C-alpha positions, 0 to 999 in steps of 0.5 A: 959520602962514599957511596955518592962519590962512586955513584958520580964517577960511575955516572960520569964514567958512562957518558964518556961512553957514547957511542956515534949514532948510526944512520943509513947510507942513503941520505935522510933529510927535513925541511928546515926553512925557507927565508926571502931576502929582497935585495935591490941593485943597480947596474952602470946605466942606472938600471935598478933590479929587484930580486928575491933571494930565497934561501932554502934550509934542510937538515940532513943525516948520512951513515957514511958521510959521503955528501957534498963534492970536490971538483975532482969528485964531479969530474968522475961522477958526471961520466956516470950520471951526465946530470949530476946534481947534489940538490935537486928541487921540483918548482910548484906554483899555486894556481887557484888554490892547486899546485901546478908543477913547474918546469923553468927553462933552467934547472933551479937545483945545483951542486955543493962543492964542499964536502960535509966530512974531512977525509975518505973514512966513512962515518955518520954525519948530520947537519944542515944545508943552505941553498939559495935560489934568486927570483928577479922581479923583472925577469921571471920569463924562464918560469912558467906559471910565475906573475911576478906580484905575490906568487906563492910557490912551495918546492919538493927537495931532495939530495944526492950523495957521492955514491949517488943515493938519493935521499928522501924527498921533503916539501917546503912550506908555502912561500910568497915571492914578489911580496915587495 
C-alpha cells in the first residue's frame, strides 16, 4: 500500500511541474474554419439588403505573445509600416475550375485592436482569431470576378505581430457565397 501511495504522490508531483510551451517568436497559424451567416436588413426607405457575413477562424501560436494592437501600438507602428494590417487575406475567385486572384478596390484584411496577452512581459500564447468580412448581394462591384450567384472563393491568410513578424500563410477551404 505504501508503494502505491508513494507512486501516486510522485505522479502528482510530476504533473504539477508542467513547463510552458516553447513557440517561435514568429507567429504560426493554422486554418480552422470558415462559416457564413446570411443576414437581411432594411433601411429607412424600406429597401432591403442581403449580406453574407463570412467569419474566418484561424488558430495561432506565438512565442513572445506580441499579437494584437492597442491604439497606441498602432500609432507607433504605422510610422514604421504605413500599410500595417495585422490580419491579411488574399482573395481568389474560382472561374472554370481555376482560382484567379482578385484585387478588391478596398482591403479585406485589417487590424485586431485587442492584445492577446496582458502586459508587456514576453511569453508564449496560443488560441484562435475570428475575422469577419461582409459581402453584399446587391453591391459587390468593388471585387473583380464576383458574379453574385453562388461564387466559389478561397483565401490565403497570414497575420503580423507587433515586432512586424509575418506568420506563415494558410489557405482556407472553398467557400460558396451568395447561395441563398
